[in-house]
LUMDOFI-785838 format. One record per atom (N, C-alpha, C): z, x, y. Coordinates in steps of 0.2 Angstrom, whole numbers, plus 5000, padded with zeros to 4 digits. Last residue first. Layout:
// LUMDOFI-785838
ZXY...
END
This chain:
// LUMDOFI-785838
515950514929516650524933516750604933514950474922514850494928515350514932515450424910515050494910514850514917516050304913516450354912516050424912515050214913515250234920515650304920514950174900514350214903514550244909516150104898516050164894515550214898515849994906516350034908516450104904514849944898514649964903515250014906515649894886515149944885514849974892516349794892516749864889516249914889515349704896515849734901516149794898514849674883514449714888514849744893515949594879515749654875515349694880515949494888516549544888516449604885514249484895514849464890515349504890513649464912513749504906514349474902512649444925513049404920513049434913512349524940512249534932512749494929511449524954512049494951511849504944510949604969510949594962511549584959509849624984510549584981510349584973508649694987509349694991509949674988507749694976507749734982508349744986507649714959508049684965507949734971507149764947506749714952507149694958508049854942507549884947507149834950508549784931509049814937508649824943507549774922507849714925508249734931507149904919506649854922506949804926508349944914508049994919507549944923508449864902508949864909508749904914507349914895507449844897507849834904507750044893507150034897507149964899509050034886508950064893508350044896509949944877509149944878508949974885511349934880511049994875510350004876512149834884511749894889511349934885512249664879512349744878511849774883512149534884512649554879512749624877511649454897511649524895512249534890511249324903511249334895511249414893510349374918510849334913510849354906510249434934510249454927510649414923509449394948510149374944509949384937508949454964508849454957509649444953508249444979508949424975508749414968506949484982507649494986508149494982505949544969506249484973506749514977504549604959505049604963505349544966503449664946503649624951504349644955503349744935502849764941502949714946503949634924503849704926503349714930504349514919504249524927504149594928504249514905503649484909503649494916505449574903504849604901504349584905506349484908506349534911505749584909505749314909506049364905506049434909506149214924505649254919506049294914506149084935506449114930505949154927506649054954506249064948506549094942506948914965507248974961506748984954505648854974506148844969506348924967504648854985505348824986505748814981503148854976503548854982504148824982502048934965502548884966502948904972501149044963500848994967501448934968501749124954501649154961501449094966502949074944502249064945502149074952504349064932504049104938503249084938504948914930504648964926504248994933506348844940505648844937505348904934507848774943507548834942506948834937507848634946508248684950507948754949507148564937507048564944507348614949507948574926507248604927506948614933509548624926509148574928508448604929510048734912510048714919509548654921509848774900510448714901510448694908509148884901508848814897509248764898509848974906509448944910509248884908510249044895510849004899510348954903509049064883509449084889509949024891508049014873508749044871509149074877507148964881507348924876508048954873506649084888507049024891507348984887506949234879506549184881506949124884508049364885507749324880507349274883508449444896508049484890507749434885508049364911508449374905508049404900508249334929507849364923508449374917507949234942508449234938508049274932507649254960507349254953507849274948507449214976507949214971507549204963506749174987506849244986507349254980506449034986505949074984506149154984507648984992507548974985507049034982508449075004507849045003507749044995510149055009509649095005509149065002511248975014510448975016510049025015512448975008512349035013511549035016512248875000512648855006512548915011511448944990511148884994511548865001512349024985511749054989511448994993513248934980513448974984512849004989512448884969512748834975512948874981512248994961511748954964511848914971513549014957513349064961512649034965513848894950514248904955513948954960512948914940512748854944513248864951513449024934512849034937512748974941514748974929514749024934514049034937514248874920514648864926514648904931513648964911513248914914513648894921514649044906514049074910513749024913515348944900515648964906515049014909514448924890514648864894514948894900514449034883513849004885514048954891515949134885515449104881514849074885516549224895516649224888516249184883515749334907515849274904516049274897515749424922515849424916516149354913514749484934515049424932515149414925514449614947514549594938514949544937513449654960514049604957514049584950513349784970513049744963513649714961513549774988513649804981513349764975512349755000512849734996513049764990511649915007511549845005512249825001510750045016511350015014511349935013509650155011509650095015510350065012509250275007509950275010510150205013508350284991508450274997509150275000508450424980508650354982508550344989507150534973507650514979507750444980506950634960506850564962507450564967507250754954506650754959506550674962508150734945508450774951507850764956508350584937507950634939508050674945509150484930509450534935508950594936509550354920509050384924509250424930510650304914510750364913510050404917510750154916510250184911510250244909511950144924511850104918511450134913511850244935512450234931512350204924510550214940510750274937511350274933510650084945510150094939510350164936511750104954511950064947511350074942510950164964511550204961511650174954510050064969509850134965510350164961511049984973510649964967510350024964511550044984512050024978511650004972510350074992510650124988511150104982509049954988509549974992509950034988507249974982508049954981508549984986506050024987506149964986506949944987505750164988505750134994505750064993506250314982506250244980506350204987505050444980505550414984505550344982504050514972504750524971505350484975502550514964503050484969503750494968501450644960502050614958502450584965499750654954500250654961500850624959498550754949499050714947499550704953496650744946497250764950497750724948495750774933495850734937496450764941494350794920494850824925494950784930494150704904493950734911494450774914494650684891493950654894493750684900495750734889495250754884494650724887496650674898496350764900495850774894496850554893496350564898496150634900497650594882496950554881496550554887498650654888498250694885497650664883499450544893499050584897498550634895499850504880499450454885498950494890500650614875500050594872499550544876501650604885501250664885500550644881502250474882502050494890501450544888501850414865502250444871501850454877501450274856501250334860501650354865501950164848502250224848501950294851501750044862501750064854502150124854501850014875501350064872501350084865502649934882502149894878501649944875503550014890503849964884503349934879503650124900503150104894503450074889504550144909504250074910503650064904505050264910505550224910505250144908503950364911504550384908504950324906502750324917502750344910503450364906502250214927502950244925502950264918500550234936501050214931501750254931498950204941499650214943500050194937497350284943497850244938498550264941495750264949496450284951496850244946494050334947494550294946495250314948492350354947492850354952493450304948491550454934491650394937492250414943491550554924491250574931491350514937492250514913492150584915491950594922492250374912492950404914492850474916490650334921491150334915491750364917489650314929489850384928490350394923490350164932489850204934489950284933491150084920491250114926490650164927491050024907490949974912491050014920491350124898490650094898490550044904492650164900492150214900491450184901493350044897493350064904492650124905493150054883492949994887492850014894493850174880493250164878492850104882495250134884494750194888494050184886495450064874495550024880495050064885495650144863495150084863494950054870496550244867495850254866495350204866497550194880497550204873496750214872498450144892498150214891498150214883499150044896498450034895498050094894500450054900500350004895499650004893500350154911500750164905500650124899499750084921499350124917499750144910500049994930500349994924500050034919498449984938499149974938499549964931496950044940497350024935498050034937495350034947495950054949496450014944493650094947494250054943494950084945492150084954492750114954493250064950490850024953490850084957491650124956490549954937490949954943490850024946489349874929489449934932489849934937488649794916489249794919489349864922487449724908487449774913487949774917487349704890487649684896487549744901487149754877486549714882486749694889488649754872487949764871487449724874489849694875489549734880488849744878490249644863490049594868489649634875490649744857490149714854489849674859491849774864491249824864490649794862492549654861492349664868491749714868492949694848492449624849492249634856493749804851493149804846492649754848494749744858494349794861493649804857495349654848494949624853494549674858495949754839495449704837495049684842496949834846496449864842495749814840497849774854497749854855497049874851497949644850497749664857497449734858498249654836497649614838497349634845499449724837498949754834498249724836500149624843500049684847499549724844500149524833499749514839499649584843500149514817500349564822499849564828500349344812500049414812500349464816500149204812500849234811500749314809498549224811499049174810499749214808497549304824497949304818498449254818496149214830496749244831497249244824494449254831494949224826495649254827493249214841493749254840494349224836491549214844492049184842492549234840490649254858490749274851491449244850489849234871489949174866490049204858489949324880489449334875489449284869491049264888490249264891489649284885492049294879491849224880491149224882492149434880491949404873491749334874492349454893491849484891491549454884493549384895492949364899492349384896494249464887494149384885493649354889494449574895494149574888493949504886495149524906494449544907494049554900496349494901495949444903495249454904496749624898496549584893496149524895496949674911496449704906496249664901497449544923497549584917496949624913496549564939496849524934497049574929495049554947495749574948496149524943493349604952493849584946494549604948492949644964492449604960492849574954494149624977493849664971493449624968494049584994494249554987493949594983493749595007494249645005494449624996492949495011492649555011493249615009493649385011493249395005493049465006495449415015494749395017494249425012496649345004496349395008495649375010497049254995497249235002496949285007496749304983496449244985496549234992497549424982496849424985496449364987498749344978498749394983497949394987498249294966498549244971498449294978498049404959497549354959497649314966499349454958498749494962498249444963499949364951500249374958499649414962499349374938499249304942499449324949499649514935499049494936498949424940501049494933500849524939500149514940501049404922501349384929501049424935500449484912500049424914500349394922500349664914500749604913500449544916499349754916499449734910499949674910497849764928498549784926498749754919496449814937496749794931497349814930495149794947495749804948496249774942493549854950493849824946494549834947492349854964492949874962493249834956491049914972491149864967491749884963491149964990491249984983491349924979491149945004490649925000490649934993492449995009491850035009491150015006493149885006493049895013492449945014493449924993493149864994492749865001494350034996493650054992493249994993495349975002495050025006494350045002495949894993495649864998495249915002496249984982495749924981495449904988497350054989496650084987496150034985498249944991497949974997497350014996498649924978498249864982497949904988499150054975498550024971498249964975500350044983499750094984499050084980501049934978500749934985500249974986501249994965500749934966500549924972502050104968501450114965500950054966503350114975502750084979502050094975504450144968504150204972503550174976505050064960505250064967504850114971505150154945505150104948505350104956504350324946504750274943504750214947502650384945503250364949503650324945501050444947501550434942502150424946499250434946499850434951500450414947497850514945498450484940499050494945496150514950496850524951497350484947494550554955494950524949495750554950494050594967493750534964494150514958494850634982494750644975494650584971495350594995494950654994494750674986496050474994495450474998495050534996497050514986496650464984495950464987497650584995497550624990497050574986498050505006497550555008497250585002498950434999498350395000497850445002499950524998499650504991499050464993500350525011500050585008499650575002500950405012500350425016499950485013502050415004501450375001500850385005502750505010502650525004501950485002503050435021502750485022502450515015502950255017503350325018502850385019502250125027502250165022502650235023503149995035502850065036502850095029502749835031503249885031502849945032502549665038502349725037502849785036503049515028503249555034502949635033502849395022502349445023502449495027503749295018504049355020503449405019503149185012503249175020503649245022502649165001502349225004502549215012503149084991502849054996502549095001503749184982503249134980502849104985503849354985504049294988503549234986503749474980503549414976503849354978502849594989503349554989503249504984502249734997502249704989502849664988501749725013502249725009502149695001500349785019500649725017501249745012500549935030500249895023500649845022500150035044500549975041500149955035500150135056499950135049500350095044500750135068500250095067499950095060501850225069501850165074501250115072501650325061502250285060502250225063500650395068500450345064500950315061501250485077501050425080500850385074501850585070502350555074502050485076500750635063501350615059501750565063500150685074499850625070500350595066500850795078500750745082500450685079500750875066501350855069501250785073499450905065499650865060500250835062499250975077498850915077499250875071500151085075500351035080499950975079499451155065500151125063500351065069498351195072498251145066498951115064498851185089498551225083498551175078498351115106498751115099498451155094498851195121498351175116498551175109499951235127499651175129499051145125500151365123500551305119500351235122499451445132499251425126499551365121499351385148499751415143499551395136498051425159498351375155498751415149498151475176498051495169498451445165498351355189498251425187498051425179498451225194499051265191498951325189497151185199497751165202498451205200496251245191496151245199496751235203496651225179496751295182496551295189496451095178497151115177497151175180495051085179495451045183496151075184494651155167494451185173494951145179495251075157495451145158495351175164494350965159495050955160495451025161493151025155493351005162494050995163493351055141493151105146493351085153493650925136494150985136493951035141492550855138493150835140493650895141491550935130491550925137492150905140492150915118492250975120492050975129491850775116492650805116492650875119490550785117490850755121491550775122490250855104490050875110490450855116490750755095491050815095490850855102489750655096490450645099490850715099488250635097488550695097489350685100487350535095487850535091488350595092486850505112486650505105487250505101487050525126487350575121487150575113486350425131485950485132486350545127487250315130486650315125486350385125488850405134488450355134487850365129490450445139489950465134489450405134491050525154490750465151490350495145491750625161492150575156491850525153490750665168490950715163491350675158490850595180490350585174490550615169492550515183492050565184491450565178493250365189493250425185492650465186493350275200493650255193493750325190492650285212493250325211493550315205490950265209491550255213492150305211489950275199489750265206490350255211489350345184489950335187489850335196488250265174488250305179488950295183487650245158488150235163488250285168486550165146486650225150487150205157487350095131486850085137486950165140487950095119487350055119486950065125489150175120488650205116487850165116490150215131489650165132489050185127491750275132491250285128490750215128492750375142492550305141491850315138494350475141493650455142493450395140495650595147495350525144494650515145496650725140496150695145495950635142497950845140497650785137497150755142498950975132498350945137498050895135500650945128500050955127499550935132501950915130501650955135500850975133502650865119502650825125502250845131502650955110502150895109502050865115503651035113503051065114502451005113504950955123504650975116503950995117505550915134505350985134505051005127505750775133505350795138505050875137505850715115506150745121505550775126505350645106505450715104505750745109505350505111505450515104505650595102505050515124505650475122505850495115503850575122504450615126505050575124503150475117503250545113503750575116503050375126503450365120503450425116502350435136503050425138503350405131501150465129501550525131502250505133500750325130500850365124501350425125500550305144501150265140501250295133499550385146500250405150500750365146498450325138498750395136499550415140498450195145498550205137498950275136498050225157498650195157498850195149496750285155497250325158497950295157496150185150496150245145496750275148496150085160496450065153496650135150495350155170496150135171496350125164494150155163494450215165495150205166493850015161493950055156494250125157494749925175494249945172494349985166495649775177495749845175495149865172495249645177495249675183495249745183494149575165494749605167494749645173493549455153493549485159494149525161492649435137493249445141493149475148491949375122491849385129492449395133492249435106492549385110492249415118492149525095491549485097491749425102493249615093493149545089492649495091493149695104493049725097492949665092492449615117492849655114492649655108491149625130491349595124491849635120491449615148491149645143491449605135491749635165491449595160491249615154492749665178492449685173492249635167492849625196493049605189492549635183492349665208492849705206493149675199491249595210491749585214492449605211490749645193490549595199491249575203490049725180490649725185490349695191489749735163489549715170490149715174488949785149489449795152489249775160488349745132488249745140488849745143488849855119488449805122488349805129490549915121489949915118489549855121491750035125491449965127490749975125493250115122492550105120492250035122494250255127494050185128493450165126495150385121494450365122494450285122496150515124496150445123495550425125496450675117495950635120496050565118497050835117497150765114496750725119496351005113496850965116496850885113495751115108495451075113495951025117496551175097496251225103495851185108496151035087496451105088496051145093496350875092495850925091496050995093496450715091496950775092496450835089495950565099495750615096496250685097495950385097496450445099496250505096495150245102495150315098495550365101495750135108495250125103495250185099497450105111496950155113496350155107498349965117497949995112497450045114499849875122499349915123498949945116500849745125500649785120499949805121501249705139501749705133501549745127500649825151500549765147501149765142501049945157500849885162500749825158501450045148501850035155501549975158501950005131501450005136501750005143502650025118502950025125502550045131501750025108502149965108502549965116500150035105500650065109501150015111498950075092499450035095500050075099497450135089498150155090498550115094496050135084496550075086497250095086496050285075495750215077496250165078496250455077496550395075496250325078495650595069495550535074495850485072495950765069496250705067496050655072495050915064495250865069495550805066494651005055495251005057495550955062492950985061493451015056494051025058491850935067492550905069493150935064490650955066490851005070491550985072490050875057490250925054490550965058490350695058490150755062490450815059490850585051490350625049490050685052491850525059491950545053491450595049491150505072491750565071491850575063490250415067490050475071490550535070491050305063490650335058490350415061491550275075492050285070491650325065490550225082490850295084491350315078490050115075489650175075490050235077491250035077490950045070490550115070491250015090491750055087491550075081489949945091490050015095490650045092490149835085489749885082489749945086491649745083491249785088490849835084492449675074491849645074491349695079493649725062493349745069492649725069494049675050494149625056493749655062493749785042493249725042493349675048494349935049494449865047493949815046493650085043493750035048493949975046494650205033494050155034494250115040495750285035495150305033494550275033496450245051496450235045495850265042496050415053496650365052496650305054495050545046495050475050495750435048494750705050495150655045495250595050493050765053493650745055494050705050492350905043492350835046493050815048
END
């Protein structure tokens, strides 16, 4: 069967014709090795500012094919075409569907030639165009196109037969005009993948995982090739464990996995550990179309509380006791009791921050609420088991993964490319924490150097922090892009001495203010400008790793004189 890119059709597409054709390509057993791109955008279109090819098929030994789809009633009067577009809107055009398909494919090859060169083998592939009318019978009665270029109601669901018909006739026309076809003009499996990789960088976009409180910067970012491969693995396997250091896009991928699964009609639970990350995720999906929202999104503990409360079971919190033990051992047992008699079955579970949620008690809960359980059900877990397992107790990374392996088989995928931090920030993380995995690739994105600000006492730190915030304001940096992080709570931080209106506790719904959080609570989140305060030592490597890696582009570190000397000693080991 063909590989579809994207793997599910967007809920925004209202065209039943495109939905049917998408499914026909996806399910056709005669399309092995094919890649079919849906809604391929063309930025450099020949005749319009922005163009789009409805379906672009790359088929081994057959060629490449641009297909225009027209569903429902199609009418042409006095040279004007009338039909309904994919969003359900009626439209009229002078350009007919054959002309649209031709312009689209020529514009596409113009871009490929510009990117690869006019003599590159991909620039010379055999191509053809076709128009698909799945709801009607259509006869070509003028010079717009030829009948063999038409797919209509008479073809049923046989999309692979249509592509072979296009290939056969375009080969015939080529041979009549130019002679025998050079084998290089027909793509092999390698060329099919290469062509798709070039094209999908122009259209396979995902919403940036940003902590901008007002979400003004919801710019689209291109997924890296590594992340695209990861999404392919998630598509092809029911149970996946995705591992990667900070900045490799784990949460972004988890979000994409949730949206794709929900778009397929699956009932999904999306769990994380950190409360702030859970709140951010809930706010994120609240702004999404309902058709993409999971059944549950938030922290795993909030889900446990929901279970307990819905069963009206009283919970006695420990008085000055071990809260970590309460959360890891006692509340899961109470939740198991609450599950008795309840019928909760998720089609899929997606877990972010898995390094903090992999223990026997939590897995027992997930096992009961997932169709097929952990053993046979669908789940994807994302985590950093090396440097961000700060809430896992005494359980190490090997033991956590063995807990899963004891229950079932699953694939493992490692993310290795930092796509969050600039190169200066990435280097500083390595120098300070010692994290230097040879398989981990830093980005080459250039950014400002990390700025260390040394202070003698709390009053001097306060003065220098206020001066920095004033400077950022003068430079018109949006307050929402600035987060102050500290290893200590607010009441023990220098931030407590600042104006409350100037710096507010982080909340994903708060707009227009500089935000504050502890480093630990901000795990899983990020911002453009991070200011680390109250740093009196660099010896807590995991805490510093999390704090430093939250910054995307700008990082300031307020350190005591003692910490400054400590840091300089750390740098010596890299000389």
